[in-house]
C-alpha positions in Angstrom: 0.0 0.0 0.0 2.8 2.4 0.9 4.7 1.6 -2.3 1.6 2.1 -4.5 0.8 5.4 -2.8 4.4 6.6 -3.4 4.2 5.6 -7.1 1.0 7.7 -7.5 2.5 10.7 -5.9 5.6 10.4 -8.0 3.5 10.2 -11.2 1.7 13.4 -10.3 4.8 15.4 -9.9 5.8 18.0 -12.5 8.4 16.5 -14.8 11.9 17.8 -14.4 11.8 19.3 -17.9 8.8 21.4 -17.0 10.1 22.5 -13.6 11.9 25.7 -12.7 15.4 25.5 -14.0 18.4 25.2 -11.8 20.7 28.2 -12.1 23.5 26.0 -13.5 21.1 24.8 -16.3 19.4 27.9 -17.4 21.5 28.1 -20.6 21.0 24.4 -21.5 18.6 23.4 -24.3 15.3 21.7 -23.5 15.8 18.0 -24.3 12.6 18.1 -26.4 14.2 20.3 -29.0 16.2 17.4 -30.2 13.1 15.4 -31.0 12.8 17.3 -34.2 15.0 17.3 -37.3 15.1 19.3 -40.5 15.9 18.5 -44.1 18.0 20.9 -46.2 20.8 20.8 -48.7 22.9 19.0 -46.1 20.2 16.2 -45.9 18.4 15.1 -42.8 20.0 16.6 -39.7 19.3 17.7 -36.1 18.1 21.2 -35.4 20.7 23.7 -34.0 20.3 26.9 -32.0 21.5 28.8 -35.1 18.6 27.2 -37.1 16.2 28.1 -34.3 17.4 31.7 -34.3 17.3 32.1 -38.0 13.7 30.8 -38.2 12.4 33.6 -36.0 14.8 36.4 -36.8 13.5 36.6 -40.4 10.2 38.1 -39.2 10.7 41.8 -39.3 8.2 44.6 -39.1 8.5 47.8 -41.1 8.7 51.3 -39.6 5.1 51.9 -40.5 4.0 49.7 -37.6 3.7 51.7 -34.3 6.6 51.2 -31.9 4.4 49.9 -29.1 3.0 47.2 -31.3 6.5 46.4 -32.7 7.8 45.9 -29.1 5.1 43.4 -28.4 6.0 41.5 -31.6 9.7 41.5 -30.6 8.7 40.2 -27.1 6.9 37.3 -28.8 9.9 36.6 -30.9 12.1 36.5 -27.8 9.8 34.0 -26.2 10.1 31.9 -29.3 13.9 32.2 -29.2 14.0 31.1 -25.6 11.8 28.1 -26.2 15.0 26.5 -27.2 15.7 26.4 -23.5 12.1 26.1 -22.2 10.0 24.1 -24.7 6.7 25.2 -23.1 7.5 28.8 -24.3 6.3 27.8 -27.8 2.5 28.2 -26.9 3.3 31.3 -24.8 5.0 32.9 -27.7 2.0 32.1 -30.0 -0.3 33.6 -27.4 1.8 36.7 -27.1 2.0 37.3 -30.8 -1.8 37.1 -31.1 -2.1 39.6 -28.2 0.2 41.8 -30.3 -2.1 41.4 -33.3 -5.2 42.5 -31.2 -3.3 45.5 -29.8 -2.2 46.4 -33.3 -5.7 46.3 -34.6 -7.1 48.2 -31.7 -4.5 51.0 -32.2 -5.2 51.0 -35.9 -8.9 51.5 -35.2 -8.4 53.7 -32.1 -11.6 55.5 -32.7 -13.5 52.3 -32.2 -15.7 50.4 -34.7 -18.9 51.8 -36.0 -21.7 51.8 -33.4 -23.5 48.5 -33.5 -21.0 46.9 -35.8 -22.3 43.3 -36.0 -20.6 40.5 -34.2 -22.7 37.8 -32.7 -25.6 40.2 -32.9 -24.2 42.4 -30.2 -22.7 45.9 -30.5 -19.1 46.1 -29.5 -18.2 48.9 -27.1 -14.7 47.5 -26.8 -14.2 45.1 -29.7 -12.0 42.1 -29.3 -9.8 40.3 -31.8 -12.6 38.7 -33.9 -14.6 41.8 -34.7 -11.5 43.8 -35.2 -10.3 41.3 -37.8 -13.7 41.1 -39.4 -13.8 44.9 -39.7 -10.3 45.1 -41.2 -11.4 42.4 -43.7 -14.7 44.1 -44.6 -12.8 47.4 -45.1 -10.4 45.6 -47.4 -7.4 46.6 -45.4 -6.5 42.9 -45.3 -6.5 41.2 -48.7 -5.6 37.8 -50.1 -2.7 39.2 -52.1 -1.0 40.4 -48.9 -0.3 36.8 -47.6 2.6 34.7 -48.8 0.6 31.6 -47.9 -2.2 32.7 -50.4 0.4 33.1 -53.1 1.8 29.6 -52.4 -1.7 28.1 -52.5 -2.5 29.9 -55.8 0.8 28.7 -57.4 0.1 25.1 -56.2 -3.4 25.3 -57.7 -1.9 26.6 -61.0 0.7 23.8 -61.2 -1.9 21.1 -60.5 -4.2 22.5 -63.1 -1.3 22.6 -65.7 -0.5 19.0 -64.9 -4.1 17.9 -65.4 -4.4 19.9 -68.6 -1.2 18.3 -69.9 -2.3 14.8 -69.0 -5.6 15.5 -70.8 -3.7 16.7 -73.9 -1.5 13.6 -73.8 -4.6 11.4 -73.8 -6.1 13.4 -76.6 -3.0 13.1 -78.8 -2.0 9.6 -77.6 1.3 10.9 -76.5 3.4 9.0 -74.0 5.5 11.8 -72.6 5.4 15.6 -72.2 7.5 18.3 -70.5 5.9 20.7 -68.0 7.9 23.7 -66.7 6.1 24.1 -63.4 8.1 27.2 -62.5 6.8 28.9 -65.6 3.1 28.2 -65.0 1.0 31.4 -64.8 -2.1 31.4 -62.5 -5.4 32.0 -64.3 -8.6 33.6 -62.9 -9.8 30.3 -61.5 -6.5 29.8 -59.6 -6.6 33.3 -58.2 -10.2 32.8 -57.0 -8.8 31.0 -54.0 -10.2 32.6 -50.8 -7.9 33.0 -47.8 -8.8 36.0 -45.6 -12.5 35.2 -45.0 -11.8 32.7 -42.2 -9.0 34.6 -40.4 -11.5 36.2 -38.0 -12.5 32.7 -36.8 -9.1 30.8 -36.9 -6.8 33.3 -35.2 -9.3 34.3 -32.4 -10.0 30.6 -31.9 -6.3 29.9 -31.3 -6.0 32.9 -29.0 -9.1 31.9 -27.0 -7.9 28.4 -26.5 -4.9 29.7 -24.7 -6.8 32.4 -22.8 -9.2 29.9 -21.3 -6.6 27.3 -20.5 -5.1 24.8 -22.9 -2.9 21.7 -22.8 -1.6 22.4 -26.3 2.1 21.9 -26.7 3.4 22.3 -30.2 6.4 24.0 -31.7 4.6 24.7 -34.9 3.8 28.3 -34.3 6.0 30.2 -36.9 3.0 30.2 -39.3 1.1 32.4 -36.7 4.1 34.8 -36.5 4.0 35.1 -40.3 0.3 35.8 -40.5 0.5 38.4 -37.7 3.4 40.2 -39.4 1.5 40.2 -42.8 -1.7 41.5 -41.2 0.1 44.3 -39.4 2.1 45.3 -42.5 -1.2 45.5 -44.5 -3.2 47.5 -42.0 -0.4 49.9 -41.4 0.8 50.2 -45.0 1.0 53.7 -46.5 -1.8 52.9 -49.0 -4.1 52.0 -46.1 -3.4 55.1 -44.0 
């Protein structure tokens, strides 16, 4: 009985990797960082701190974004950087960058949204992330063309279409081979009709709310959120949208 009780207590303790670091280990990498690899020109290899730094350092805001908003974005980047040492900083970094997005939108619309602007059939006296995003989308301050992910999707659609068209042509002419230069395929109207921004006011607030209300989520796949936030901020603060 005593042995079983001790086992139960031990199993409920916080794992050493999630506990407060000892002073002598604060610069050591979190062991979970080595569970992931990357593939590049050198082949399959382990991640390094240099890789980790390069991944987050590439996200830079232009000077058109207000300094207070930029500071929050840099804070989120630092959290991501230090997740190399504390793996559970990944979701904290994602939560912080989404808080930065909400602040950026609120500063951009400092006069507030129009009275009674619809969101869940209630007027928003102090709008949160979802209605702020919806308003920016409705005002066309955020457009599909402003997202690198949209361009990638469009290009992939164009390449897939070109391949199917070539296969159909081969069947029509009874050809057994053909050459397709995928890097030269130009998207047509159908390819460009791909919609991207219309769901951002659901997806991003959903992620943010999951953290705000408590979440067991633990994933290092958060760079996509940093990219989206940067591209939204760049669009709403662009010279053309002032």
